[in-house]
C-alpha positions as CSV (number, residue, x, y, z in Angstrom):
1,M,0.0,0.0,-0.2
2,P,1.2,3.6,-0.6
3,D,0.0,4.5,2.7
4,S,0.1,2.0,5.6
5,S,-1.0,4.3,8.4
6,A,-4.6,3.2,8.3
7,L,-2.8,-0.2,9.9
8,G,-1.0,1.8,12.6
9,C,2.4,2.0,10.3
10,P,4.0,5.4,9.6
11,K,6.6,3.9,7.0
12,Q,6.0,5.4,3.6
13,G,5.2,4.1,0.7
14,S,5.1,0.0,-0.4
15,H,7.1,-2.1,2.1
16,L,7.5,-5.4,4.0
17,H,7.8,-5.9,7.7
18,T,10.5,-8.9,9.0
19,L,10.3,-10.2,12.5
20,R,13.0,-12.4,13.9
21,R,11.6,-15.7,15.5
22,D,12.2,-19.5,15.5
23,N,10.3,-20.5,12.7
24,P,9.5,-23.8,11.5
25,N,11.8,-24.1,8.4
26,G,14.4,-22.8,10.5
27,A,14.7,-19.8,8.5
28,W,16.1,-16.4,10.0
29,A,15.8,-12.6,9.5
30,K,19.2,-11.4,8.9
31,R,20.2,-9.1,11.5
32,Q,17.7,-7.4,14.1
33,P,18.1,-4.3,15.5
34,T,17.8,-4.5,19.3
35,A,15.8,-1.0,19.4
36,A,12.8,-2.3,17.3
37,P,10.8,-5.8,17.2
38,G,11.4,-6.0,13.7
39,R,13.0,-4.8,10.5
40,W,11.0,-3.2,7.7
41,K,12.5,-3.2,3.9
42,P,11.0,-0.7,0.8
43,V,9.3,-2.8,-2.1
44,D,8.8,-1.7,-5.9
45,H,5.5,-1.7,-7.4
46,L,6.6,-4.8,-9.4
47,V,6.8,-7.1,-5.9
48,V,3.8,-5.6,-4.7
49,L,1.8,-7.0,-8.0
50,A,3.6,-10.4,-7.8
51,H,2.6,-10.9,-3.9
52,D,-0.6,-9.8,-4.5
53,Q,-1.1,-12.5,-7.5
54,Y,0.6,-15.2,-5.2
55,V,-1.8,-14.8,-2.4
56,L,-4.7,-14.7,-4.6
57,E,-3.7,-18.0,-5.8
58,R,-2.5,-19.0,-2.3
59,M,-5.8,-18.1,-0.7
60,A,-8.0,-20.5,-3.2
61,L,-6.4,-23.4,-2.1
62,P,-7.9,-25.3,1.2
63,H,-4.1,-24.7,2.8
64,G,-3.1,-21.6,1.5
65,P,-4.5,-19.0,4.2
66,E,-3.1,-21.1,7.1
67,S,0.1,-19.5,7.7
68,D,1.5,-15.6,7.6
69,F,4.9,-16.7,5.8
70,V,5.6,-15.3,2.4
71,L,6.6,-18.6,0.5
72,V,4.6,-21.3,1.8
73,N,4.5,-25.1,0.4
74,L,1.8,-24.9,-1.8
75,F,2.0,-28.5,-3.9
76,A,4.6,-30.3,-2.0
77,E,4.5,-31.9,1.6
78,P,4.1,-30.6,4.1
79,L,1.3,-28.4,2.5
80,G,0.7,-25.0,3.9
81,A,3.7,-24.9,5.8
82,P,6.9,-22.6,5.3
83,M,9.3,-23.0,2.3
84,T,12.7,-24.4,3.3
85,T,15.6,-23.0,1.8
86,D,16.0,-26.6,0.3
87,S,12.6,-26.5,-1.3
88,L,12.9,-22.7,-2.5
89,G,16.1,-23.9,-4.3
90,E,14.4,-27.1,-5.9
91,L,11.3,-24.5,-7.2
92,L,13.7,-22.5,-8.6
93,G,15.5,-25.5,-10.6
94,R,12.4,-26.7,-11.8
95,L,11.3,-23.1,-13.3
96,S,15.0,-22.5,-14.6
97,K,14.5,-26.1,-16.5
98,R,11.2,-25.6,-17.5
99,A,12.2,-22.0,-18.9
100,G,14.9,-23.4,-21.0
101,L,17.4,-21.5,-19.2
102,S,21.2,-23.1,-19.4
103,R,22.1,-22.7,-15.9
104,R,19.9,-23.5,-12.7
105,I,19.0,-20.1,-11.2
106,T,19.5,-20.0,-7.0
107,P,18.2,-17.8,-4.5
108,R,21.6,-16.7,-4.0
109,M,21.8,-15.4,-8.0
110,L,18.7,-13.7,-7.4
111,R,19.9,-11.5,-4.0
112,C,23.0,-10.8,-6.3
113,A,21.2,-9.6,-9.1
114,A,19.0,-7.0,-6.8
115,G,22.5,-5.7,-5.4
116,S,23.5,-5.4,-9.4
117,N,20.2,-3.9,-9.9
118,F,20.6,-1.3,-6.8
119,A,23.9,-0.3,-7.9
120,D,23.3,0.4,-11.7
121,A,20.2,2.4,-10.6
122,G,22.8,4.8,-8.5
123,G,22.3,3.2,-5.1
124,G,25.3,4.1,-3.0
125,Q,27.2,1.5,-1.1
126,D,25.4,2.2,2.3
127,E,21.9,1.9,0.3
128,I,23.0,-1.4,-1.1
129,A,24.3,-2.8,2.5
130,A,21.2,-1.7,4.1
131,L,18.7,-3.2,1.6
132,L,20.8,-6.4,1.6
133,D,21.1,-6.8,5.0
134,H,24.8,-6.2,5.0
135,A,26.6,-6.5,8.4
136,R,29.5,-4.8,7.3
137,L,29.6,-1.6,4.3
138,S,32.3,-3.5,2.5
139,S,30.2,-6.4,1.7
140,A,28.5,-4.4,-0.8
141,E,31.6,-3.3,-2.8
142,P,31.5,-6.8,-5.4
143,Y,28.2,-4.5,-6.4
144,L,29.8,-1.1,-7.4
145,T,32.0,-2.3,-10.3
146,P,31.1,0.9,-12.6
147,A,30.5,0.5,-16.3
148,P,33.1,2.3,-18.3
149,D,31.0,5.2,-19.6
150,R,29.9,5.9,-16.0
151,L,33.6,6.3,-15.3
152,R,33.7,8.7,-18.5
153,N,30.6,10.5,-16.9
154,A,32.1,11.4,-13.8
155,V,35.4,12.8,-15.3
156,D,33.5,14.6,-17.6
157,A,31.6,16.0,-14.4
158,V,34.3,17.7,-13.0
159,P,34.8,20.8,-14.4
160,S,38.0,22.0,-16.1
161,P,40.4,24.7,-14.2
162,R,40.1,26.5,-17.8
163,E,36.2,26.4,-17.5
164,L,36.5,27.8,-14.1
165,T,38.9,30.5,-14.6
166,G,37.2,31.9,-18.2
167,G,39.9,31.1,-20.0
168,V,43.3,29.3,-20.9
169,R,46.7,30.2,-19.3
């Protein structure tokens, strides 16, 4: 939702909340700040649309509404339980094969692609680290390899001393 104030949430724009808890699938939210009970992350419109479609399909199944997890086993046992990391990997593998891809897509590849997309869109190291929940700022460095045209643009953006003084010496 663009505004979640009706739900008691002051965060603006579309976002999701994570809560660190003991989960039946063994998954943990990455880092949990001590000052707040949960974390939030902004998401874009495509994520909201995909989630809405998934929820509509999930709610139509008898075991779909039973869990508050984002990814739930809908067609494999245990039905209605949160997906494990292994079952998510297997699902992505099957989807990779069905799409005719030459290599299997993994959850890690999706995470790396998100980091690269944030960098390509102009995200700074601090923003990338925060969005990917990196404990150290330096963990975002691999995503910050600039394209050659960005390097050229950075150099061209710095005014020449000749331009600053109004002439050539």
